[in-house]
C-alpha positions as CSV (number, residue, x, y, z in Angstrom):
1,M,0.2,-0.1,-0.4
2,F,2.7,2.6,1.2
3,V,6.0,2.2,1.9
4,I,7.4,5.0,4.3
5,S,11.2,5.7,4.7
6,R,12.2,5.3,8.9
7,N,13.4,8.8,8.1
8,A,10.0,10.1,7.5
9,A,8.9,8.3,10.4
10,Q,11.2,9.8,12.9
11,E,10.7,13.3,10.9
12,Y,7.3,12.6,11.7
13,Q,7.4,11.7,15.4
14,K,10.3,14.7,16.4
15,K,7.4,17.2,14.8
16,R,4.4,15.3,17.2
17,T,4.3,18.6,19.1
18,K,4.1,21.1,16.3
19,L,1.7,18.7,14.5
20,I,-1.0,18.7,17.4
21,E,-0.2,22.3,18.1
22,Y,-1.5,22.7,14.5
23,V,-4.5,21.0,14.3
24,D,-5.6,21.8,18.0
25,D,-5.2,25.7,16.6
26,F,-7.0,25.2,13.3
27,M,-9.9,23.1,14.8
28,L,-10.5,25.8,18.0
29,N,-10.6,28.3,15.3
30,H,-13.0,26.6,13.3
31,P,-16.4,28.3,12.7
32,D,-18.6,25.0,13.3
33,I,-16.5,23.8,15.8
34,D,-19.8,23.2,18.0
35,K,-21.2,21.6,15.0
36,L,-18.2,19.4,14.6
37,V,-17.3,17.9,17.6
38,G,-20.8,18.6,20.2
39,A,-21.0,20.9,23.1
40,K,-18.8,18.8,25.1
41,G,-16.4,17.6,22.9
42,I,-13.4,19.9,23.0
43,D,-11.6,18.2,25.6
44,M,-12.4,14.6,23.5
45,M,-10.9,16.1,20.0
46,K,-7.3,17.2,21.9
47,I,-6.5,14.0,23.6
48,N,-8.2,12.4,19.9
49,H,-5.5,14.8,18.2
50,Q,-2.6,13.0,20.7
51,N,-3.6,9.6,20.2
52,H,-3.6,10.2,16.6
53,A,-0.1,11.6,16.4
54,A,1.0,8.8,18.3
55,F,-1.1,5.7,16.7
56,I,-0.2,7.6,13.4
57,S,3.7,7.3,13.8
58,M,3.4,3.9,15.0
59,I,1.9,3.1,12.0
60,L,5.1,5.1,10.0
61,L,7.3,3.6,11.9
62,L,6.3,-0.1,11.3
63,N,4.5,0.5,8.1
64,R,1.6,-1.6,9.1
65,F,-1.2,-0.1,6.9
66,D,-2.7,-3.1,8.1
67,S,-3.7,-1.8,11.6
68,L,-4.8,1.7,10.5
69,A,-7.5,0.6,8.1
70,Q,-8.6,-2.0,10.6
71,S,-9.1,0.6,13.4
72,L,-10.3,3.3,11.5
73,P,-14.1,2.5,11.6
74,W,-13.3,2.1,15.5
75,V,-12.2,5.7,16.0
76,Y,-15.4,6.9,13.6
77,R,-17.7,5.0,15.5
78,A,-16.7,5.8,19.1
79,Y,-16.3,9.2,18.1
80,H,-19.4,9.7,16.5
81,N,-21.6,8.0,19.1
82,H,-19.7,10.4,21.4
83,G,-21.3,13.3,19.9
84,F,-18.4,13.7,16.8
85,S,-19.9,15.0,13.2
86,Y,-18.6,12.6,10.6
87,D,-17.4,16.2,8.9
88,Y,-15.2,16.2,11.6
89,F,-13.4,13.9,10.7
90,L,-12.2,15.4,6.8
91,V,-11.9,18.6,8.8
92,A,-9.3,17.4,11.1
93,L,-7.3,15.5,8.2
94,N,-6.7,18.3,6.5
95,A,-5.2,20.1,8.9
96,W,-3.4,17.6,10.1
97,I,-2.2,17.9,6.0
98,E,-1.7,21.9,6.8
99,A,0.7,20.9,9.7
100,I,2.7,18.7,8.0
101,S,3.4,20.7,4.9
102,K,4.4,23.2,7.2
103,Y,6.4,21.5,9.6
104,L,8.2,18.7,7.8
105,E,10.5,18.4,5.1
106,K,9.1,18.1,1.7
107,D,10.4,14.9,0.7
108,Y,9.3,13.5,4.0
109,A,5.9,15.0,3.9
110,D,5.7,14.4,0.0
111,E,5.9,10.5,1.5
112,I,3.3,11.1,4.4
113,I,0.5,13.1,2.9
114,P,-0.2,10.4,0.5
115,V,-1.6,8.2,3.6
116,Y,-3.9,10.9,5.2
117,K,-5.3,11.5,1.5
118,W,-5.6,7.6,1.4
119,I,-8.1,8.0,4.4
120,I,-9.9,10.9,3.3
121,E,-10.8,8.9,0.5
122,K,-12.2,6.4,2.5
123,H,-14.1,8.7,4.6
124,D,-17.6,7.2,3.2
125,E,-16.3,3.4,3.5
126,N,-15.3,4.1,6.8
127,I,-18.7,5.9,8.1
128,L,-20.5,2.8,6.8
129,K,-18.0,0.3,8.7
130,S,-18.6,2.2,11.7
131,K,-22.5,2.0,11.6
132,E,-22.4,-1.9,12.1
133,E,-22.7,-1.7,16.0
134,K,-19.9,-4.1,17.3
135,H,-21.6,-7.0,19.4
136,S,-18.4,-9.2,20.3
137,I,-18.8,-13.2,21.9
138,Y,-16.3,-13.6,24.6
139,P,-16.5,-17.0,25.9
140,V,-17.5,-17.6,29.1
141,D,-17.0,-21.1,30.9
142,E,-20.3,-22.8,31.0
143,K,-19.6,-23.2,35.4
144,W,-19.1,-19.3,35.6
145,I,-21.9,-18.3,33.5
146,N,-24.2,-17.4,36.5
147,V,-21.3,-15.5,38.5
148,F,-20.2,-13.1,35.0
149,E,-24.0,-12.4,34.9
150,K,-24.6,-11.0,39.0
151,F,-21.1,-10.0,38.5
152,F,-21.6,-8.1,35.4
153,E,-25.4,-6.7,36.7
154,S,-23.6,-5.4,39.9
155,L,-21.2,-3.7,38.1
156,M,-23.3,-1.6,35.7
157,K,-24.9,-0.7,39.0
158,G,-22.0,0.7,40.6
159,D,-22.3,-1.7,43.4
160,S,-18.7,-2.9,44.7
161,F,-19.3,-4.4,47.6
162,R,-21.8,-6.9,45.9
163,C,-18.9,-7.2,43.2
164,V,-16.4,-8.3,46.0
165,D,-18.9,-10.4,47.9
166,I,-19.9,-12.5,44.3
167,A,-15.8,-12.5,43.5
168,V,-14.7,-13.7,47.2
169,K,-17.5,-16.4,47.5
170,A,-16.5,-17.7,44.1
171,C,-12.7,-18.2,44.7
172,F,-12.0,-21.1,46.7
173,E,-8.5,-21.9,45.9
174,E,-6.1,-20.1,43.7
175,K,-7.4,-21.7,40.1
176,D,-10.7,-20.4,40.7
177,V,-9.3,-16.5,41.1
178,V,-7.2,-17.2,37.4
179,E,-10.8,-18.4,35.8
180,F,-12.4,-15.9,37.8
181,Y,-10.4,-13.6,35.7
182,V,-10.8,-15.2,32.7
183,N,-14.5,-15.8,32.9
184,V,-15.8,-12.5,34.4
185,A,-12.9,-10.1,35.0
186,Q,-11.8,-10.1,31.9
187,P,-15.0,-10.3,29.7
188,S,-16.6,-7.8,31.7
189,L,-14.4,-5.0,31.0
190,Y,-14.7,-5.7,27.3
191,K,-18.2,-5.4,27.4
192,I,-17.7,-2.0,29.3
193,G,-15.7,-1.0,26.8
194,E,-17.7,-1.8,23.9
195,L,-20.7,-0.2,25.9
196,W,-18.8,3.0,25.6
197,E,-17.6,2.4,22.1
198,N,-21.4,2.0,21.3
199,G,-22.8,5.4,22.9
200,K,-24.3,3.6,25.3
201,I,-22.3,4.7,28.5
202,T,-19.9,7.8,29.3
203,V,-16.2,8.0,30.2
204,A,-17.5,8.4,34.0
205,W,-19.3,5.2,34.2
206,E,-16.4,3.1,32.2
207,H,-13.9,4.7,34.8
208,L,-16.1,3.2,37.9
209,A,-16.4,-0.1,36.2
210,T,-12.7,-0.1,36.2
211,A,-12.4,0.9,39.9
212,I,-14.9,-1.7,41.0
213,V,-12.6,-4.0,39.0
214,S,-9.3,-3.3,40.6
215,K,-10.8,-3.4,43.8
216,V,-12.3,-6.5,43.3
217,I,-8.6,-7.6,42.2
218,S,-7.2,-5.9,44.8
219,H,-9.5,-8.5,47.4
220,L,-8.7,-11.5,45.6
221,S,-5.0,-10.6,45.4
222,A,-4.7,-11.1,49.3
223,L,-6.3,-14.3,49.7
224,F,-3.9,-16.6,49.1
225,R,0.1,-16.0,49.3
226,R,3.2,-17.1,48.4
227,P,6.8,-17.5,49.4
228,F,9.3,-15.1,47.9
229,N,10.9,-17.0,45.6
230,E,14.7,-15.6,44.7
231,E,15.0,-18.4,41.8
232,R,12.1,-16.8,40.0
233,R,11.5,-12.8,39.5
234,A,8.8,-11.3,37.0
235,L,8.6,-7.6,36.5
236,V,5.0,-6.7,35.4
237,L,4.2,-3.3,34.1
238,C,2.5,-0.9,31.2
239,I,4.1,1.2,29.1
240,T,4.7,5.1,29.8
241,G,1.4,6.9,28.7
242,E,-0.6,3.6,29.4
243,Y,-3.1,3.8,32.0
244,H,-5.1,0.7,31.0
245,Q,-3.2,-1.1,34.2
246,I,-5.9,-4.4,35.3
247,G,-4.6,-6.7,32.4
248,A,-1.0,-6.5,33.7
249,W,-2.6,-6.6,37.1
250,M,-4.1,-10.0,36.3
251,V,-1.0,-10.8,34.8
252,A,1.3,-9.7,37.9
253,N,-1.2,-12.2,40.1
254,C,-1.5,-15.4,37.7
255,L,2.7,-15.4,37.9
256,E,2.5,-15.4,41.5
257,F,0.1,-18.6,41.9
258,N,2.4,-20.3,39.4
259,G,5.3,-19.6,41.8
260,W,7.0,-16.7,40.4
261,T,7.5,-13.5,43.0
262,T,6.7,-10.7,40.9
263,N,7.0,-6.8,41.4
264,F,3.3,-5.1,39.7
265,L,4.6,-2.0,39.1
266,A,1.4,-0.5,37.5
267,D,0.6,2.1,35.3
268,S,2.9,4.3,32.6
269,L,5.7,4.0,34.4
270,P,8.4,6.2,33.6
271,F,11.5,4.7,31.3
272,I,14.3,5.9,32.8
273,D,12.6,4.6,36.5
274,A,11.6,1.1,34.4
275,M,15.3,0.5,34.0
276,E,16.3,1.1,37.8
277,H,13.8,-1.1,38.8
278,I,15.3,-3.7,36.5
279,A,18.5,-3.2,37.2
280,S,18.2,-3.9,40.8
281,F,15.5,-6.5,41.0
282,R,17.2,-8.3,38.2
283,P,14.0,-10.5,36.6
284,D,14.4,-12.9,34.7
285,I,10.8,-12.0,32.5
286,V,9.7,-8.4,32.2
287,A,5.8,-8.7,30.7
288,I,4.7,-5.6,29.0
289,S,1.1,-5.0,28.8
290,V,-0.6,-2.2,26.0
291,T,-3.8,-1.6,25.2
292,M,-4.4,1.4,22.7
293,Q,-2.1,0.8,20.1
294,Y,-0.7,4.7,20.1
295,N,1.4,3.2,23.0
296,I,3.2,0.6,20.6
297,T,5.7,3.8,19.7
298,P,7.2,4.2,23.3
299,M,7.7,0.4,23.5
300,I,10.0,-0.2,20.3
301,D,12.7,1.9,22.2
302,F,11.8,0.0,25.8
303,I,11.8,-3.1,24.3
304,K,15.2,-2.4,22.7
305,K,17.0,-0.5,25.5
306,I,16.2,-4.0,28.1
307,K,17.7,-5.9,25.2
308,D,20.8,-3.9,24.4
309,D,21.0,-3.3,28.6
310,K,20.4,-7.0,29.8
311,P,19.7,-9.7,26.8
312,D,18.9,-12.1,29.0
313,I,15.8,-11.4,30.0
314,K,13.2,-12.7,28.2
315,I,10.1,-10.2,27.5
316,I,6.3,-10.8,27.3
317,A,4.2,-8.6,25.5
318,G,0.4,-8.9,25.7
319,G,-2.8,-6.8,25.7
320,Q,-5.6,-5.6,23.7
321,A,-3.2,-3.2,21.6
322,F,-2.0,-6.8,19.7
323,R,-4.8,-8.7,19.8
324,P,-5.1,-8.4,15.8
325,F,-1.7,-8.7,14.8
326,P,-0.4,-11.4,17.5
327,D,3.2,-11.1,15.1
328,L,4.2,-7.4,16.2
329,P,5.2,-8.5,19.7
330,Q,8.2,-10.4,18.2
331,I,8.9,-8.3,15.3
332,L,9.3,-5.6,18.0
333,G,11.8,-7.5,19.5
334,A,10.0,-9.2,22.7
335,D,10.2,-13.1,23.2
336,G,6.6,-13.8,23.0
337,Y,3.2,-12.4,22.6
338,S,0.7,-13.7,25.5
339,D,-3.5,-13.1,24.6
340,S,-4.0,-13.6,28.6
341,C,-2.8,-13.9,31.9
342,T,-3.2,-17.5,32.1
343,S,-0.9,-17.8,28.4
344,A,1.2,-15.2,30.5
345,A,2.0,-17.9,33.2
346,L,2.5,-20.6,30.9
347,L,4.9,-18.5,28.7
348,A,6.8,-16.9,31.5
349,D,7.8,-20.8,32.4
350,K,8.5,-21.9,29.1
351,L,10.7,-19.3,28.3
352,I,13.0,-19.6,31.2
353,S,13.1,-23.4,30.8
354,Y,14.2,-22.7,27.1
355,S,17.1,-20.0,28.6
């Protein structure tokens, strides 16, 4: 489709801040801004511009335009369902073209602008695809269906005490906690995300659900304890800019249940602090979680730094960002990809037994 040179991709990455500022200013001064983004859409628009620049940086660096094509209907659906006009995308995309023409060297701009023109050409197609309301099926084991339904009902009511009660009463041993994560907590959060995407709940309700599930995991984490194991150390973290930590937390718990001593460093860890902790903790495994595809870009440098400094450390990458493209983690330098907390624990054992 396109082949973008590394120099052009790096130039875009280097000028990201200026590009974002230009597009923000252009849109804020547009005479139809309220019609384009809705009465409450300014803040969401600014966040979108930051995420857009980070995501396009990743696309250009990796030349993964299949990821771009797959993501566009989601973007159209999510933002339109939250008050944005479809015309917003055309106006904003043309503003990005102007910004790229203004701030990038001409040769680099000439490489990248056709990507934006291609997105514009796909505008009507993306509108049609975005109107196909998404209803994914997340498998739940038959023996957990009743628990899942009760839990999700309580989650949608915002009843944190009931959610904790349901979870604790369902988990009698470590394997029950793992099964609860896979069959109840994870599909519940996926459904919450879809409800937000389809405009059925607000960001506030999404955050409330996340907070409740975090509370549940905190309780379940304390039910069973393992002694410190000097021989098996795992570090679990979210990349800089990544604030979706629950999946990583479940991975950390599953590793602990498998006999690993685990340090879980939660969300958006600064790069330099992560490297300092690796030096002091000396993990055998580093598990990195990325939920949003625009956060893959900082992960590229992070993996390279780990491999340059500590080549014996095995790296597992996982998270929603890689579900459509499970080949990406190893292309980026990771030793393996995991699509669930259970597979992460199994992969960690496998990687260390082979090393």
